[in-house]
All heavy atoms as TSV, in Angstrom:
chain	resi	resn	atom	element	x	y	z
A	1	MET	N	N	143.841	-130.205	216.593
A	1	MET	CA	C	144.239	-130.764	217.881
A	1	MET	C	C	145.603	-130.222	218.283
A	1	MET	O	O	146.477	-130.069	217.459
A	1	MET	CB	C	144.321	-132.288	217.764
A	1	MET	CG	C	143.037	-132.931	217.418
A	1	MET	SD	S	142.275	-133.473	218.895
A	1	MET	CE	C	141.683	-135.032	218.470
A	2	VAL	N	N	145.738	-129.972	219.567
A	2	VAL	CA	C	146.964	-129.389	220.112
A	2	VAL	C	C	147.359	-130.189	221.358
A	2	VAL	O	O	146.544	-130.481	222.194
A	2	VAL	CB	C	146.770	-127.911	220.489
A	2	VAL	CG1	C	148.011	-127.360	221.125
A	2	VAL	CG2	C	146.396	-127.090	219.291
A	3	GLU	N	N	148.616	-130.536	221.443
A	3	GLU	CA	C	149.174	-131.196	222.638
A	3	GLU	C	C	149.624	-130.126	223.620
A	3	GLU	O	O	150.304	-129.177	223.213
A	3	GLU	CB	C	150.370	-132.071	222.244
A	3	GLU	CG	C	150.031	-133.209	221.333
A	3	GLU	CD	C	149.315	-134.348	222.050
A	3	GLU	OE1	O	149.567	-134.562	223.262
A	3	GLU	OE2	O	148.520	-135.033	221.395
A	4	THR	N	N	149.217	-130.274	224.883
A	4	THR	CA	C	149.633	-129.306	225.887
A	4	THR	C	C	149.727	-129.992	227.252
A	4	THR	O	O	149.286	-131.105	227.415
A	4	THR	CB	C	148.644	-128.117	225.916
A	4	THR	OG1	O	149.165	-127.087	226.773
A	4	THR	CG2	C	147.259	-128.571	226.396
A	5	THR	N	N	150.310	-129.299	228.206
A	5	THR	CA	C	150.509	-129.823	229.556
A	5	THR	C	C	149.865	-128.892	230.551
A	5	THR	O	O	150.022	-127.664	230.454
A	5	THR	CB	C	152.033	-129.915	229.874
A	5	THR	OG1	O	152.647	-130.697	228.868
A	5	THR	CG2	C	152.263	-130.533	231.243
A	6	CYS	N	N	149.140	-129.449	231.518
A	6	CYS	CA	C	148.520	-128.651	232.545
A	6	CYS	C	C	149.566	-127.997	233.422
A	6	CYS	O	O	150.514	-128.660	233.854
A	6	CYS	CB	C	147.557	-129.477	233.429
A	6	CYS	SG	S	146.827	-128.567	234.775
A	7	PHE	N	N	149.419	-126.725	233.701
A	7	PHE	CA	C	150.372	-125.972	234.502
A	7	PHE	C	C	150.469	-126.501	235.926
A	7	PHE	O	O	151.527	-126.436	236.538
A	7	PHE	CB	C	149.951	-124.489	234.498
A	7	PHE	CG	C	150.869	-123.604	235.284
A	7	PHE	CD1	C	152.150	-123.342	234.840
A	7	PHE	CD2	C	150.431	-123.047	236.468
A	7	PHE	CE1	C	152.986	-122.504	235.553
A	7	PHE	CE2	C	151.271	-122.202	237.204
A	7	PHE	CZ	C	152.549	-121.947	236.736
A	8	PHE	N	N	149.376	-127.052	236.463
A	8	PHE	CA	C	149.345	-127.490	237.860
A	8	PHE	C	C	149.650	-128.979	238.032
A	8	PHE	O	O	150.544	-129.326	238.793
A	8	PHE	CB	C	148.019	-127.116	238.503
A	8	PHE	CG	C	147.842	-125.648	238.637
A	8	PHE	CD1	C	146.982	-124.987	237.793
A	8	PHE	CD2	C	148.513	-124.914	239.590
A	8	PHE	CE1	C	146.807	-123.609	237.895
A	8	PHE	CE2	C	148.426	-123.545	239.688
A	8	PHE	CZ	C	147.534	-122.902	238.831
A	9	CYS	N	N	148.906	-129.839	237.383
A	9	CYS	CA	C	149.085	-131.300	237.589
A	9	CYS	C	C	150.128	-131.923	236.672
A	9	CYS	O	O	150.535	-133.051	236.879
A	9	CYS	CB	C	147.738	-132.027	237.450
A	9	CYS	SG	S	147.063	-132.053	235.782
A	10	LYS	N	N	150.588	-131.179	235.698
A	10	LYS	CA	C	151.636	-131.593	234.745
A	10	LYS	C	C	151.256	-132.771	233.861
A	10	LYS	O	O	152.117	-133.418	233.260
A	10	LYS	CB	C	152.953	-131.929	235.486
A	10	LYS	CG	C	153.460	-130.826	236.391
A	10	LYS	CD	C	153.761	-129.574	235.655
A	10	LYS	CE	C	154.362	-128.537	236.603
A	10	LYS	NZ	N	154.061	-127.198	236.228
A	11	LYS	N	N	149.965	-133.080	233.782
A	11	LYS	CA	C	149.512	-134.155	232.865
A	11	LYS	C	C	149.422	-133.619	231.450
A	11	LYS	O	O	149.186	-132.441	231.242
A	11	LYS	CB	C	148.141	-134.668	233.283
A	11	LYS	CG	C	148.151	-135.387	234.621
A	11	LYS	CD	C	146.769	-135.873	234.978
A	11	LYS	CE	C	146.751	-136.554	236.354
A	11	LYS	NZ	N	145.390	-136.929	236.743
A	12	GLU	N	N	149.642	-134.512	230.503
A	12	GLU	CA	C	149.553	-134.177	229.067
A	12	GLU	C	C	148.108	-134.253	228.619
A	12	GLU	O	O	147.358	-135.164	228.985
A	12	GLU	CB	C	150.402	-135.140	228.258
A	12	GLU	CG	C	151.899	-135.078	228.555
A	12	GLU	CD	C	152.544	-133.835	228.003
A	12	GLU	OE1	O	152.077	-133.353	226.941
A	12	GLU	OE2	O	153.475	-133.322	228.646
A	13	PHE	N	N	147.690	-133.309	227.776
A	13	PHE	CA	C	146.359	-133.275	227.233
A	13	PHE	C	C	146.409	-132.974	225.720
A	13	PHE	O	O	147.265	-132.218	225.269
A	13	PHE	CB	C	145.516	-132.192	227.906
A	13	PHE	CG	C	145.176	-132.490	229.326
A	13	PHE	CD1	C	146.017	-132.070	230.353
A	13	PHE	CD2	C	144.056	-133.183	229.683
A	13	PHE	CE1	C	145.766	-132.356	231.691
A	13	PHE	CE2	C	143.758	-133.487	231.002
A	13	PHE	CZ	C	144.609	-133.061	232.002
A	14	THR	N	N	145.456	-133.544	224.996
A	14	THR	CA	C	145.244	-133.199	223.613
A	14	THR	C	C	143.916	-132.474	223.584
A	14	THR	O	O	142.871	-133.039	223.927
A	14	THR	CB	C	145.166	-134.469	222.725
A	14	THR	OG1	O	146.397	-135.201	222.863
A	14	THR	CG2	C	144.948	-134.110	221.286
A	15	ILE	N	N	143.961	-131.196	223.221
A	15	ILE	CA	C	142.742	-130.410	223.203
A	15	ILE	C	C	142.348	-130.041	221.765
A	15	ILE	O	O	143.198	-130.007	220.882
A	15	ILE	CB	C	142.879	-129.140	224.057
A	15	ILE	CG1	C	144.000	-128.247	223.554
A	15	ILE	CG2	C	143.079	-129.494	225.528
A	15	ILE	CD1	C	144.051	-126.895	224.264
A	16	ASP	N	N	141.079	-129.793	221.572
A	16	ASP	CA	C	140.600	-129.358	220.265
A	16	ASP	C	C	139.759	-128.083	220.449
A	16	ASP	O	O	139.721	-127.523	221.515
A	16	ASP	CB	C	139.824	-130.458	219.570
A	16	ASP	CG	C	138.575	-130.909	220.309
A	16	ASP	OD1	O	138.151	-130.205	221.285
A	16	ASP	OD2	O	137.979	-131.923	219.939
A	17	TYR	N	N	139.106	-127.669	219.373
A	17	TYR	CA	C	138.360	-126.402	219.384
A	17	TYR	C	C	137.230	-126.378	220.418
A	17	TYR	O	O	136.755	-125.304	220.781
A	17	TYR	CB	C	137.777	-126.145	217.998
A	17	TYR	CG	C	136.753	-127.168	217.581
A	17	TYR	CD1	C	135.411	-126.955	217.853
A	17	TYR	CD2	C	137.133	-128.317	216.915
A	17	TYR	CE1	C	134.474	-127.903	217.499
A	17	TYR	CE2	C	136.201	-129.262	216.553
A	17	TYR	CZ	C	134.866	-129.063	216.832
A	17	TYR	OH	O	133.934	-129.986	216.489
A	18	SER	N	N	136.814	-127.521	220.971
A	18	SER	CA	C	135.730	-127.524	221.967
A	18	SER	C	C	136.222	-127.061	223.341
A	18	SER	O	O	135.428	-126.738	224.191
A	18	SER	CB	C	135.099	-128.912	222.053
A	18	SER	OG	O	136.027	-129.854	222.568
A	19	ASP	N	N	137.539	-127.023	223.544
A	19	ASP	CA	C	138.088	-126.546	224.804
A	19	ASP	C	C	138.185	-125.051	224.793
A	19	ASP	O	O	138.586	-124.430	223.790
A	19	ASP	CB	C	139.493	-127.167	225.016
A	19	ASP	CG	C	140.022	-126.942	226.432
A	19	ASP	OD1	O	140.230	-125.757	226.780
A	19	ASP	OD2	O	140.215	-127.941	227.134
A	20	ASP	N	N	137.784	-124.401	225.871
A	20	ASP	CA	C	137.763	-122.944	225.963
A	20	ASP	C	C	139.143	-122.320	225.748
A	20	ASP	O	O	139.248	-121.179	225.323
A	20	ASP	CB	C	137.218	-122.472	227.303
A	20	ASP	CG	C	135.772	-122.847	227.493
A	20	ASP	OD1	O	135.051	-123.064	226.505
A	20	ASP	OD2	O	135.326	-122.896	228.666
A	21	GLN	N	N	140.201	-123.048	226.085
A	21	GLN	CA	C	141.552	-122.490	226.007
A	21	GLN	C	C	142.281	-122.838	224.703
A	21	GLN	O	O	143.433	-122.480	224.495
A	21	GLN	CB	C	142.383	-123.022	227.166
A	21	GLN	CG	C	141.796	-122.601	228.532
A	21	GLN	CD	C	142.590	-123.201	229.640
A	21	GLN	OE1	O	143.724	-122.839	229.874
A	21	GLN	NE2	N	141.962	-124.127	230.358
A	22	TYR	N	N	141.577	-123.510	223.781
A	22	TYR	CA	C	142.182	-123.963	222.522
A	22	TYR	C	C	142.834	-122.837	221.724
A	22	TYR	O	O	144.009	-122.943	221.338
A	22	TYR	CB	C	141.179	-124.684	221.659
A	22	TYR	CG	C	141.686	-125.113	220.318
A	22	TYR	CD1	C	142.516	-126.211	220.218
A	22	TYR	CD2	C	141.340	-124.411	219.158
A	22	TYR	CE1	C	143.017	-126.623	218.981
A	22	TYR	CE2	C	141.834	-124.815	217.940
A	22	TYR	CZ	C	142.655	-125.905	217.849
A	22	TYR	OH	O	143.155	-126.296	216.630
A	23	LEU	N	N	142.102	-121.762	221.486
A	23	LEU	CA	C	142.617	-120.664	220.670
A	23	LEU	C	C	143.830	-119.989	221.342
A	23	LEU	O	O	144.794	-119.655	220.668
A	23	LEU	CB	C	141.557	-119.637	220.383
A	23	LEU	CG	C	140.482	-120.059	219.415
A	23	LEU	CD1	C	139.422	-118.965	219.270
A	23	LEU	CD2	C	141.071	-120.424	218.083
A	24	LYS	N	N	143.798	-119.875	222.657
A	24	LYS	CA	C	144.920	-119.264	223.394
A	24	LYS	C	C	146.193	-120.129	223.202
A	24	LYS	O	O	147.248	-119.590	222.892
A	24	LYS	CB	C	144.566	-119.205	224.891
A	24	LYS	CG	C	145.704	-118.733	225.762
A	24	LYS	CD	C	145.326	-118.688	227.212
A	24	LYS	CE	C	145.437	-120.044	227.821
A	24	LYS	NZ	N	145.306	-120.068	229.275
A	25	ILE	N	N	146.054	-121.455	223.321
A	25	ILE	CA	C	147.203	-122.361	223.162
A	25	ILE	C	C	147.629	-122.427	221.700
A	25	ILE	O	O	148.796	-122.493	221.404
A	25	ILE	CB	C	146.852	-123.752	223.729
A	25	ILE	CG1	C	146.473	-123.675	225.211
A	25	ILE	CG2	C	148.018	-124.719	223.531
A	25	ILE	CD1	C	147.548	-123.154	226.129
A	26	LYS	N	N	146.667	-122.429	220.797
A	26	LYS	CA	C	146.981	-122.530	219.372
A	26	LYS	C	C	147.784	-121.282	218.915
A	26	LYS	O	O	148.754	-121.413	218.177
A	26	LYS	CB	C	145.670	-122.589	218.573
A	26	LYS	CG	C	145.850	-122.756	217.096
A	26	LYS	CD	C	146.175	-124.151	216.742
A	26	LYS	CE	C	146.117	-124.314	215.235
A	26	LYS	NZ	N	146.665	-125.573	214.802
A	27	LYS	N	N	147.395	-120.124	219.409
A	27	LYS	CA	C	148.132	-118.888	219.039
A	27	LYS	C	C	149.478	-118.785	219.706
A	27	LYS	O	O	150.423	-118.243	219.143
A	27	LYS	CB	C	147.283	-117.652	219.415
A	27	LYS	CG	C	146.073	-117.453	218.557
A	27	LYS	CD	C	145.300	-116.257	218.990
A	27	LYS	CE	C	144.026	-116.062	218.200
A	27	LYS	NZ	N	143.223	-114.937	218.649
A	28	ASN	N	N	149.577	-119.268	220.941
A	28	ASN	CA	C	150.812	-119.147	221.705
A	28	ASN	C	C	151.058	-120.493	222.431
A	28	ASN	O	O	150.595	-120.670	223.559
A	28	ASN	CB	C	150.714	-118.013	222.707
A	28	ASN	CG	C	151.977	-117.891	223.537
A	28	ASN	OD1	O	152.989	-118.517	223.273
A	28	ASN	ND2	N	151.894	-117.047	224.566
A	29	PRO	N	N	151.827	-121.413	221.826
A	29	PRO	CA	C	152.060	-122.702	222.474
A	29	PRO	C	C	152.744	-122.626	223.828
A	29	PRO	O	O	152.690	-123.562	224.600
A	29	PRO	CB	C	152.966	-123.414	221.450
A	29	PRO	CG	C	152.701	-122.760	220.154
A	29	PRO	CD	C	152.377	-121.314	220.499
A	30	GLN	N	N	153.365	-121.484	224.154
A	30	GLN	CA	C	154.027	-121.319	225.444
A	30	GLN	C	C	153.057	-120.839	226.517
A	30	GLN	O	O	153.454	-120.743	227.696
A	30	GLN	CB	C	155.161	-120.326	225.320
A	30	GLN	CG	C	156.220	-120.722	224.280
A	30	GLN	CD	C	156.782	-122.101	224.499
A	30	GLN	OE1	O	157.071	-122.451	225.631
A	30	GLN	NE2	N	156.955	-122.869	223.429
A	31	ALA	N	N	151.823	-120.537	226.162
A	31	ALA	CA	C	150.831	-120.059	227.153
A	31	ALA	C	C	150.514	-121.171	228.130
A	31	ALA	O	O	150.605	-122.357	227.841
A	31	ALA	CB	C	149.571	-119.618	226.400
A	32	ARG	N	N	150.113	-120.769	229.329
A	32	ARG	CA	C	149.794	-121.739	230.366
A	32	ARG	C	C	148.423	-122.306	230.155
A	32	ARG	O	O	147.460	-121.617	229.847
A	32	ARG	CB	C	149.795	-121.039	231.744
A	32	ARG	CG	C	151.071	-120.325	232.069
A	32	ARG	CD	C	152.167	-121.298	232.374
A	32	ARG	NE	N	153.326	-120.550	232.850
A	32	ARG	CZ	C	154.544	-120.971	232.670
A	32	ARG	NH1	N	154.791	-122.069	232.029
A	32	ARG	NH2	N	155.556	-120.266	233.125
A	33	TYR	N	N	148.307	-123.636	230.292
A	33	TYR	CA	C	147.052	-124.362	230.173
A	33	TYR	C	C	146.685	-124.917	231.549
A	33	TYR	O	O	147.543	-125.429	232.258
A	33	TYR	CB	C	147.186	-125.518	229.169
A	33	TYR	CG	C	145.953	-126.362	229.098
A	33	TYR	CD1	C	144.840	-125.928	228.410
A	33	TYR	CD2	C	145.917	-127.613	229.702
A	33	TYR	CE1	C	143.704	-126.733	228.351
A	33	TYR	CE2	C	144.801	-128.414	229.624
A	33	TYR	CZ	C	143.685	-127.978	228.938
A	33	TYR	OH	O	142.550	-128.750	228.867
A	34	VAL	N	N	145.428	-124.788	231.936
A	34	VAL	CA	C	144.908	-125.355	233.163
A	34	VAL	C	C	143.799	-126.313	232.805
A	34	VAL	O	O	142.767	-125.889	232.208
A	34	VAL	CB	C	144.401	-124.264	234.139
A	34	VAL	CG1	C	143.891	-124.892	235.396
A	34	VAL	CG2	C	145.543	-123.274	234.444
A	35	CYS	N	N	143.941	-127.586	233.150
A	35	CYS	CA	C	142.933	-128.586	232.804
A	35	CYS	C	C	141.646	-128.311	233.558
A	35	CYS	O	O	141.601	-127.618	234.585
A	35	CYS	CB	C	143.452	-129.990	233.028
A	35	CYS	SG	S	143.658	-130.449	234.773
A	36	LYS	N	N	140.564	-128.931	233.099
A	36	LYS	CA	C	139.255	-128.716	233.713
A	36	LYS	C	C	139.223	-129.181	235.185
A	36	LYS	O	O	138.608	-128.559	236.035
A	36	LYS	CB	C	138.184	-129.447	232.917
A	36	LYS	CG	C	137.916	-128.767	231.584
A	36	LYS	CD	C	136.868	-129.521	230.780
A	36	LYS	CE	C	136.469	-128.757	229.579
A	36	LYS	NZ	N	137.256	-128.936	228.408
A	37	SER	N	N	139.913	-130.280	235.464
A	37	SER	CA	C	139.925	-130.815	236.842
A	37	SER	C	C	140.628	-129.844	237.797
A	37	SER	O	O	140.120	-129.552	238.860
A	37	SER	CB	C	140.650	-132.166	236.842
A	37	SER	OG	O	140.747	-132.652	238.158
A	38	CYS	N	N	141.774	-129.333	237.399
A	38	CYS	CA	C	142.523	-128.377	238.240
A	38	CYS	C	C	141.738	-127.062	238.353
A	38	CYS	O	O	141.699	-126.465	239.435
A	38	CYS	CB	C	143.907	-128.140	237.690
A	38	CYS	SG	S	145.028	-129.541	237.876
A	39	ASN	N	N	141.130	-126.630	237.278
A	39	ASN	CA	C	140.367	-125.423	237.289
A	39	ASN	C	C	139.182	-125.515	238.276
A	39	ASN	O	O	138.975	-124.631	239.083
A	39	ASN	CB	C	139.848	-125.106	235.876
A	39	ASN	CG	C	139.229	-123.732	235.771
A	39	ASN	OD1	O	139.395	-122.894	236.647
A	39	ASN	ND2	N	138.515	-123.509	234.684
A	40	ARG	N	N	138.449	-126.617	238.200
A	40	ARG	CA	C	137.326	-126.838	239.088
A	40	ARG	C	C	137.797	-126.888	240.544
A	40	ARG	O	O	137.167	-126.309	241.447
A	40	ARG	CB	C	136.611	-128.120	238.690
A	40	ARG	CG	C	135.320	-128.373	239.389
A	40	ARG	CD	C	134.516	-129.538	238.804
A	40	ARG	NE	N	135.297	-130.603	238.151
A	40	ARG	CZ	C	135.426	-130.725	236.815
A	40	ARG	NH1	N	134.855	-129.875	236.004
A	40	ARG	NH2	N	136.148	-131.687	236.298
A	41	SER	N	N	138.890	-127.549	240.773
A	41	SER	CA	C	139.445	-127.692	242.145
A	41	SER	C	C	139.815	-126.315	242.710
A	41	SER	O	O	139.527	-126.017	243.868
A	41	SER	CB	C	140.660	-128.600	242.115
A	41	SER	OG	O	141.277	-128.650	243.354
A	42	MET	N	N	140.464	-125.507	241.902
A	42	MET	CA	C	140.869	-124.148	242.350
A	42	MET	C	C	139.644	-123.269	242.621
A	42	MET	O	O	139.632	-122.531	243.588
A	42	MET	CB	C	141.749	-123.479	241.289
A	42	MET	CG	C	143.129	-124.094	241.237
A	42	MET	SD	S	144.308	-123.174	240.227
A	42	MET	CE	C	143.356	-122.636	238.837
A	43	GLN	N	N	138.627	-123.390	241.791
A	43	GLN	CA	C	137.401	-122.598	242.003
A	43	GLN	C	C	136.726	-122.993	243.293
A	43	GLN	O	O	136.292	-122.138	244.076
A	43	GLN	CB	C	136.457	-122.776	240.837
A	43	GLN	CG	C	136.858	-122.042	239.614
A	43	GLN	CD	C	135.883	-122.263	238.458
A	43	GLN	OE1	O	134.941	-123.025	238.540
A	43	GLN	NE2	N	136.116	-121.548	237.323
A	44	GLN	N	N	136.623	-124.300	243.558
A	44	GLN	CA	C	135.982	-124.769	244.783
A	44	GLN	C	C	136.769	-124.323	246.011
A	44	GLN	O	O	136.210	-123.887	246.993
A	44	GLN	CB	C	135.843	-126.289	244.761
A	44	GLN	CG	C	134.799	-126.784	243.801
A	44	GLN	CD	C	134.800	-128.297	243.683
A	44	GLN	OE1	O	135.683	-128.979	244.153
A	44	GLN	NE2	N	133.763	-128.839	243.043
A	45	GLU	N	N	138.105	-124.418	245.936
A	45	GLU	CA	C	138.938	-124.002	247.051
A	45	GLU	C	C	138.798	-122.498	247.316
A	45	GLU	O	O	138.702	-122.068	248.454
A	45	GLU	CB	C	140.403	-124.349	246.753
A	45	GLU	CG	C	141.338	-124.040	247.891
A	45	GLU	CD	C	142.758	-124.477	247.605
A	45	GLU	OE1	O	142.984	-125.446	246.860
A	45	GLU	OE2	O	143.654	-123.763	248.101
A	46	ALA	N	N	138.729	-121.723	246.261
A	46	ALA	CA	C	138.580	-120.267	246.427
A	46	ALA	C	C	137.217	-119.940	247.017
A	46	ALA	O	O	137.118	-119.077	247.899
A	46	ALA	CB	C	138.725	-119.562	245.062
A	47	GLN	N	N	136.191	-120.650	246.589
A	47	GLN	CA	C	134.839	-120.419	247.142
A	47	GLN	C	C	134.778	-120.776	248.612
A	47	GLN	O	O	134.177	-120.053	249.388
A	47	GLN	CB	C	133.798	-121.206	246.342
A	47	GLN	CG	C	133.531	-120.675	244.980
A	47	GLN	CD	C	132.604	-121.561	244.167
A	47	GLN	OE1	O	131.918	-122.416	244.700
A	47	GLN	NE2	N	132.561	-121.324	242.871
A	48	GLN	N	N	135.418	-121.878	248.992
A	48	GLN	CA	C	135.404	-122.296	250.374
A	48	GLN	C	C	136.201	-121.337	251.270
A	48	GLN	O	O	135.806	-121.013	252.363
A	48	GLN	CB	C	135.928	-123.706	250.521
A	48	GLN	CG	C	134.994	-124.757	249.957
A	48	GLN	CD	C	135.614	-126.128	249.973
A	48	GLN	OE1	O	136.784	-126.324	250.273
A	48	GLN	NE2	N	134.815	-127.140	249.668
A	49	SER	N	N	137.338	-120.890	250.778
A	49	SER	CA	C	138.208	-120.044	251.598
A	49	SER	C	C	137.671	-118.611	251.731
A	49	SER	O	O	137.874	-117.970	252.737
A	49	SER	CB	C	139.628	-120.021	251.089
A	49	SER	OG	O	139.694	-119.409	249.818
A	50	THR	N	N	136.973	-118.136	250.675
A	50	THR	CA	C	136.427	-116.748	250.750
A	50	THR	C	C	134.972	-116.671	251.158
A	50	THR	O	O	134.517	-115.659	251.622
A	50	THR	CB	C	136.580	-116.058	249.383
A	50	THR	OG1	O	135.763	-116.738	248.418
A	50	THR	CG2	C	138.014	-115.979	248.930
A	51	GLY	N	N	134.254	-117.804	250.943
A	51	GLY	CA	C	132.825	-117.815	251.229
A	51	GLY	C	C	132.010	-117.136	250.118
A	51	GLY	O	O	130.810	-116.974	250.243
A	52	LEU	N	N	132.670	-116.723	249.035
A	52	LEU	CA	C	131.999	-116.077	247.931
A	52	LEU	C	C	131.692	-117.068	246.819
A	52	LEU	O	O	132.479	-117.981	246.565
A	52	LEU	CB	C	132.837	-114.939	247.337
A	52	LEU	CG	C	133.136	-113.773	248.264
A	52	LEU	CD1	C	134.132	-112.832	247.574
A	52	LEU	CD2	C	131.883	-113.025	248.610
A	53	HIS	N	N	130.581	-116.886	246.173
A	53	HIS	CA	C	130.204	-117.690	245.042
A	53	HIS	C	C	130.095	-116.763	243.835
A	53	HIS	O	O	129.652	-115.621	243.988
A	53	HIS	CB	C	128.849	-118.389	245.287
A	53	HIS	CG	C	128.518	-119.381	244.236
A	53	HIS	ND1	N	127.865	-119.037	243.073
A	53	HIS	CD2	C	128.731	-120.690	244.173
A	53	HIS	CE1	C	127.688	-120.128	242.347
A	53	HIS	NE2	N	128.220	-121.142	242.975
A	54	PRO	N	N	130.542	-117.185	242.657
A	54	PRO	CA	C	130.526	-116.270	241.486
A	54	PRO	C	C	129.176	-115.641	241.231
A	54	PRO	O	O	129.114	-114.479	240.799
A	54	PRO	CB	C	130.921	-117.187	240.327
A	54	PRO	CG	C	131.708	-118.277	240.945
A	54	PRO	CD	C	131.107	-118.469	242.331
A	55	ASP	N	N	128.095	-116.332	241.469
A	55	ASP	CA	C	126.779	-115.746	241.217
A	55	ASP	C	C	126.440	-114.620	242.180
A	55	ASP	O	O	125.603	-113.772	241.845
A	55	ASP	CB	C	125.697	-116.830	241.292
A	55	ASP	CG	C	125.780	-117.834	240.138
A	55	ASP	OD1	O	126.381	-117.481	239.113
A	55	ASP	OD2	O	125.273	-118.952	240.307
A	56	THR	N	N	127.066	-114.571	243.343
A	56	THR	CA	C	126.789	-113.500	244.281
A	56	THR	C	C	127.563	-112.225	243.978
A	56	THR	O	O	127.246	-111.142	244.473
A	56	THR	CB	C	127.090	-113.916	245.730
A	56	THR	OG1	O	128.483	-114.228	245.843
A	56	THR	CG2	C	126.267	-115.105	246.142
A	57	ILE	N	N	128.617	-112.335	243.190
A	57	ILE	CA	C	129.457	-111.209	242.854
A	57	ILE	C	C	128.801	-110.322	241.786
A	57	ILE	O	O	128.678	-109.128	241.917
A	57	ILE	CB	C	130.852	-111.640	242.406
A	57	ILE	CG1	C	131.545	-112.346	243.547
A	57	ILE	CG2	C	131.663	-110.453	241.903
A	57	ILE	CD1	C	132.835	-113.043	243.183
A	58	ASP	N	N	128.364	-110.970	240.701
A	58	ASP	CA	C	127.711	-110.221	239.585
A	58	ASP	C	C	126.522	-111.013	239.121
A	58	ASP	O	O	126.648	-112.030	238.459
A	58	ASP	CB	C	128.703	-110.028	238.471
A	58	ASP	CG	C	128.147	-109.168	237.340
A	58	ASP	OD1	O	126.960	-108.781	237.387
A	58	ASP	OD2	O	128.931	-108.878	236.407
A	59	LYS	N	N	125.341	-110.535	239.485
A	59	LYS	CA	C	124.118	-111.310	239.167
A	59	LYS	C	C	123.876	-111.432	237.662
A	59	LYS	O	O	123.160	-112.317	237.245
A	59	LYS	CB	C	122.906	-110.718	239.857
A	59	LYS	CG	C	122.543	-109.321	239.417
A	59	LYS	CD	C	121.368	-108.798	240.193
A	59	LYS	CE	C	120.985	-107.379	239.800
A	59	LYS	NZ	N	119.834	-106.931	240.533
A	60	TYR	N	N	124.461	-110.545	236.838
A	60	TYR	CA	C	124.264	-110.626	235.398
A	60	TYR	C	C	125.284	-111.507	234.692
A	60	TYR	O	O	125.056	-111.956	233.572
A	60	TYR	CB	C	124.283	-109.219	234.791
A	60	TYR	CG	C	123.177	-108.345	235.360
A	60	TYR	CD1	C	123.455	-107.355	236.264
A	60	TYR	CD2	C	121.856	-108.566	234.995
A	60	TYR	CE1	C	122.438	-106.563	236.788
A	60	TYR	CE2	C	120.835	-107.788	235.506
A	60	TYR	CZ	C	121.153	-106.767	236.412
A	60	TYR	OH	O	120.146	-106.029	236.946
A	61	ASP	N	N	126.395	-111.790	235.352
A	61	ASP	CA	C	127.454	-112.586	234.753
A	61	ASP	C	C	126.990	-113.977	234.418
A	61	ASP	O	O	127.411	-114.543	233.420
A	61	ASP	CB	C	128.642	-112.656	235.720
A	61	ASP	CG	C	129.792	-113.452	235.133
A	61	ASP	OD1	O	130.251	-113.090	234.013
A	61	ASP	OD2	O	130.235	-114.410	235.758
A	62	LYS	N	N	126.077	-114.557	235.193
A	62	LYS	CA	C	125.645	-115.936	234.950
A	62	LYS	C	C	124.948	-116.069	233.598
A	62	LYS	O	O	124.908	-117.149	233.031
A	62	LYS	CB	C	124.779	-116.440	236.065
A	62	LYS	CG	C	123.448	-115.672	236.234
A	62	LYS	CD	C	122.693	-116.200	237.438
A	62	LYS	CE	C	121.491	-115.334	237.745
A	62	LYS	NZ	N	120.842	-115.692	238.959
A	63	PHE	N	N	124.415	-114.995	233.038
A	63	PHE	CA	C	123.764	-115.052	231.739
A	63	PHE	C	C	124.761	-115.171	230.604
A	63	PHE	O	O	124.423	-115.564	229.508
A	63	PHE	CB	C	122.877	-113.861	231.526
A	63	PHE	CG	C	121.726	-113.760	232.529
A	63	PHE	CD1	C	121.693	-112.765	233.446
A	63	PHE	CD2	C	120.746	-114.728	232.528
A	63	PHE	CE1	C	120.662	-112.684	234.386
A	63	PHE	CE2	C	119.696	-114.685	233.418
A	63	PHE	CZ	C	119.667	-113.655	234.358
A	64	PHE	N	N	126.006	-114.782	230.857
A	64	PHE	CA	C	127.035	-114.832	229.835
A	64	PHE	C	C	127.850	-116.118	229.866
A	64	PHE	O	O	128.707	-116.328	229.005
A	64	PHE	CB	C	127.952	-113.605	229.949
A	64	PHE	CG	C	127.224	-112.324	229.745
A	64	PHE	CD1	C	126.989	-111.467	230.769
A	64	PHE	CD2	C	126.716	-111.978	228.487
A	64	PHE	CE1	C	126.294	-110.270	230.618
A	64	PHE	CE2	C	126.037	-110.787	228.292
A	64	PHE	CZ	C	125.829	-109.949	229.336
A	65	ARG	N	N	127.691	-116.944	230.871
A	65	ARG	CA	C	128.470	-118.203	230.977
A	65	ARG	C	C	127.781	-119.298	230.244
A	65	ARG	O	O	126.690	-119.336	229.923
A	65	ARG	CB	C	128.616	-118.595	232.442
A	65	ARG	CG	C	129.683	-117.780	233.084
A	65	ARG	CD	C	130.017	-118.319	234.438
A	65	ARG	NE	N	129.471	-117.371	235.390
A	65	ARG	CZ	C	129.044	-117.681	236.605
A	65	ARG	NH1	N	129.095	-118.869	237.015
A	65	ARG	NH2	N	128.591	-116.781	237.384
C-alpha cells in the first residue's frame, strides 16, 4: 500500500497493486498520481471537446485495454 495525492483534486489516496499507477508511484514517490475520478472526467471532457472517441482512433487498441 502506498499513500499518494491526486495531482488535480488534491485528495489523499491509499493505493495498492490493483491500481494501474501503483508501480509508477512505488518506484518514484514524487511521480504525479491522477485518481480514477479525475482521469475519467478529463477523458470525457477531451472526447466532448474534440469529438473523438478512443475506439475511433485505433481500432486495434481496444483489444489491449
